[in-house]
C-alpha positions in Angstrom: 5.1 13.7 61.2 5.5 15.5 64.9 8.9 17.1 65.4 10.2 16.7 62.0 12.4 19.0 60.7 11.3 20.9 57.2 14.2 21.2 54.8 14.9 25.1 54.4 15.4 26.8 50.6 13.9 27.5 47.6 12.0 24.8 45.4 15.0 25.0 43.0 17.4 24.1 45.8 15.4 21.5 47.0 15.4 19.8 43.8 19.3 19.9 43.4 19.1 18.2 46.8 16.9 15.4 45.6 18.8 11.8 44.8 19.1 11.7 41.1 17.7 8.3 39.4 20.5 5.8 37.8 20.3 6.2 34.2 18.5 3.4 32.4 21.1 0.9 30.2 21.2 1.9 26.5 18.9 0.3 24.3 20.6 -2.8 22.8 19.2 -3.3 18.8 17.5 -6.7 18.8 19.5 -7.1 15.3 23.0 -7.7 17.1 22.0 -11.3 18.1 23.4 -14.5 16.1 21.9 -17.9 17.1 24.6 -20.2 18.2 23.4 -23.6 19.6 26.1 -24.5 22.1 24.9 -28.1 22.5 26.2 -28.8 18.8 29.6 -30.8 19.1 31.0 -28.6 16.5 30.8 -25.4 17.4 30.8 -22.2 15.2 32.1 -19.7 17.2 31.0 -16.0 17.1 33.3 -13.5 18.8 30.6 -10.0 19.7 34.1 -7.9 20.8 34.4 -7.2 17.3 33.0 -4.3 15.5 29.0 -4.8 15.3 28.8 -1.6 12.9 28.1 -3.2 9.5 24.4 -4.3 9.1 22.4 -6.2 8.5 22.7 -8.6 11.9 20.1 -11.5 11.9 17.9 -12.4 14.9 17.2 -16.0 15.8 13.6 -15.4 14.4 14.9 -14.1 11.3 13.6 -15.6 7.9 15.1 -19.6 7.3 16.5 -19.3 10.9 13.2 -18.9 12.3 11.8 -21.2 9.7 8.8 -23.4 11.1 9.4 -27.4 10.9 7.0 -27.8 8.1 8.9 -25.1 6.1 12.5 -26.6 6.9 10.7 -29.8 5.5 9.5 -28.2 2.5 13.0 -26.9 1.7 14.4 -30.2 1.9 11.6 -31.9 -0.1 12.1 -29.4 -2.8 15.9 -30.3 -3.0 15.6 -33.9 -2.7 13.1 -33.4 -5.7 14.6 -31.3 -7.8 18.4 -32.7 -7.4 16.8 -36.3 -8.0 15.4 -35.3 -11.5 17.9 -32.8 -12.4 20.8 -35.9 -11.9 18.7 -38.1 -13.8 17.9 -35.5 -16.8 21.6 -34.4 -16.9 23.1 -37.6 -16.5 24.4 -37.6 -20.4 25.8 -34.4 -19.9 27.6 -35.1 -16.9 29.0 -38.3 -18.8 30.2 -36.0 -21.4 31.7 -33.3 -19.6 33.7 -36.2 -17.7 35.0 -37.3 -20.7 35.9 -33.6 -22.0 37.8 -33.0 -19.0 39.8 -36.6 -19.0 40.8 -36.0 -22.2 41.5 -32.0 -22.4 44.3 -32.2 -19.8 46.5 -34.5 -17.7 44.9 -34.8 -14.3 41.4 -36.3 -12.4 38.4 -35.7 -13.6 37.1 -34.7 -10.7 38.5 -31.9 -8.2 37.8 -32.3 -4.6 38.8 -30.1 -1.5 37.3 -28.9 2.2 34.6 -26.5 2.1 32.9 -25.2 5.4 28.9 -26.0 5.6 26.4 -25.5 8.2 27.7 -24.1 11.8 31.4 -24.6 10.4 31.2 -28.2 9.7 33.6 -29.4 6.9 32.8 -31.5 4.2 34.5 -32.7 0.6 33.6 -30.6 -1.9 33.2 -32.2 -5.3 33.4 -30.4 -8.9 34.8 -31.0 -12.0 38.3 -30.2 -12.7 38.9 -27.0 -14.4 42.6 -26.0 -13.8 45.7 -27.6 -14.4 47.3 -30.3 -12.4 49.6 -28.0 -10.2 46.9 -25.4 -10.1 47.6 -25.1 -5.9 51.3 -24.8 -6.3 50.7 -21.8 -8.8 48.1 -20.0 -6.4 51.2 -18.5 -4.3 52.9 -17.1 -7.3 49.4 -15.4 -8.5 48.5 -14.4 -5.1 49.1 -10.5 -5.7 46.8 -11.0 -9.1 43.7 -11.5 -6.8 41.0 -9.3 -8.6 38.5 -9.6 -5.3 38.5 -6.7 -3.0 39.6 -7.7 0.9 41.5 -10.2 -0.2 39.3 -13.1 1.5 38.4 -14.6 -1.8 41.0 -15.2 -4.4 39.3 -14.5 -7.9 41.4 -13.8 -11.3 39.2 -12.8 -14.4 42.1 -14.3 -16.9 43.5 -16.8 -14.6 46.2 -18.8 -16.5 45.9 -21.9 -14.5 42.5 -22.7 -15.9 42.2 -25.0 -19.2 40.6 -24.4 -22.4 37.7 -26.7 -21.5 37.5 -25.5 -17.8 36.7 -22.1 -19.3 34.2 -23.3 -20.9 32.6 -25.4 -18.1 32.9 -22.6 -15.7 31.1 -20.1 -17.8 28.4 -22.4 -18.3 28.7 -23.6 -14.7 29.0 -27.3 -15.8 31.5 -27.5 -13.4 29.1 -27.5 -10.2 26.8 -30.4 -11.8 28.7 -32.6 -9.2 27.5 -30.6 -6.2 24.3 -32.0 -6.9 25.3 -35.1 -4.9 25.8 -33.0 -2.2 22.2 -31.4 -2.7 20.9 -35.0 -2.4 23.0 -36.1 0.4 21.8 -32.9 2.8 25.1 -31.4 3.0 24.4 -28.4 0.6 20.7 -27.0 -0.5 19.8 -25.9 -3.8 19.7 -22.1 -2.6 22.1 -20.6 -0.3 25.3 -19.1 0.3 28.0 -20.6 -1.4 30.3 -23.0 0.5 33.6 -21.3 1.3 37.1 -22.7 1.9 38.5 -23.2 5.4 41.1 -20.6 4.9 38.6 -18.2 3.9 36.5 -18.8 6.8 39.7 -18.1 9.0 39.7 -14.7 7.9 35.8 -13.8 8.6 34.9 -11.7 11.5 31.6 -12.4 13.4 29.7 -10.3 10.8 30.7 -12.4 7.6 30.4 -15.7 9.9 26.5 -15.1 9.7 26.3 -16.7 6.6 27.9 -20.3 7.9 24.3 -20.5 10.0 22.1 -22.2 6.9 23.2 -24.6 4.9 25.2 -23.8 1.9 24.0 -23.4 -1.4 24.4 -24.3 -5.5 22.8 -21.1 -6.1 22.6 -17.7 -4.4 21.3 -14.2 -4.3 24.5 -12.7 -5.7 25.0 -16.0 -8.6 22.0 -14.4 -10.2 22.9 -10.6 -9.5 26.5 -10.6 -10.9 28.7 -13.4 -9.7 32.2 -12.9 -9.3 32.1 -9.0 -10.8 30.5 -8.6 -6.8 32.9 -8.0 -4.2 33.5 -10.0 -1.4 31.2 -7.6 1.1 28.2 -7.7 -1.1 28.6 -11.1 -1.5 28.3 -11.7 2.3 25.6 -8.8 2.1 23.2 -10.9 -0.2 23.6 -14.3 1.7 22.8 -12.6 5.1 19.7 -10.7 3.0 18.7 -14.1 1.4 18.7 -15.7 5.4 16.8 -12.8 6.4 14.2 -12.5 4.0 13.8 -16.4 3.2 10.7 -18.1 2.0 10.2 -20.9 -0.3 9.0 -18.6 -3.0 12.1 -17.0 -2.9 14.0 -20.0 -3.4 12.0 -20.5 -6.4 12.5 -17.3 -7.7 16.4 -17.4 -7.6 16.1 -21.2 -8.7 14.3 -19.5 -12.1 16.9 -16.9 -12.1 19.6 -19.2 -12.1 19.0 -20.5 -15.5 19.1 -17.3 -17.5 22.3 -16.3 -15.4 24.2 -19.6 -16.2 23.5 -19.2 -19.8 24.3 -15.8 -20.3 27.8 -16.7 -18.3 28.1 -12.8 -17.2 30.3 -12.7 -14.0 31.8 -16.2 -14.5 35.1 -16.7 -14.2 
């Protein structure tokens, strides 16, 4: 260009005068995304301001979250068919268990409480009573004896509140039989994270809350891998891994593994 003034200096000096392009924003791991449907009337809030260093984190297309319509329908069909057959075949055992609970100690046959299900929705949870009538009142006195690390879940290996019949029911998981009705009604699934208490969910962080993105289940990965012998962090990690790696074949395998796990009684208390 005529009349243009050429800059003077060495090549290195000229390079230093050139404008520096802005730095590209740091790459964000796609695993730091959790799906929340804000159109739901009952919303589950996950706060991403919390530390996001724990893993695994879920993506919207992972496993059960990204399952197709027919895959979800197949999982629901599996729930309905197996829960219906189980209720019919185990009905004599249900009646016998109810009589054992009623005759062994004073109090109601069933224990009911609020539990947190899919996307934070509460529902009334039903199981056979395995503890004495004033178990909730005694829990405050026994709080310091909690054997589950982190203090989110309350478990004692030799809980003095459990009745003699209740100890047998827990060992064989017979106290969980009424939950087949929750599976049939659609509040629970045969396989999925176990439904937590509201006070447990109140202590959740963003990472733990991921387990509420699917329906709770009657059995799960950690139920067949050690049950109460595992710590709470391991429970959550296994639940998230189940959601991420979900398939119908995985559900069938976990259901098959549940039978020997129940019969062994390992980690049940």
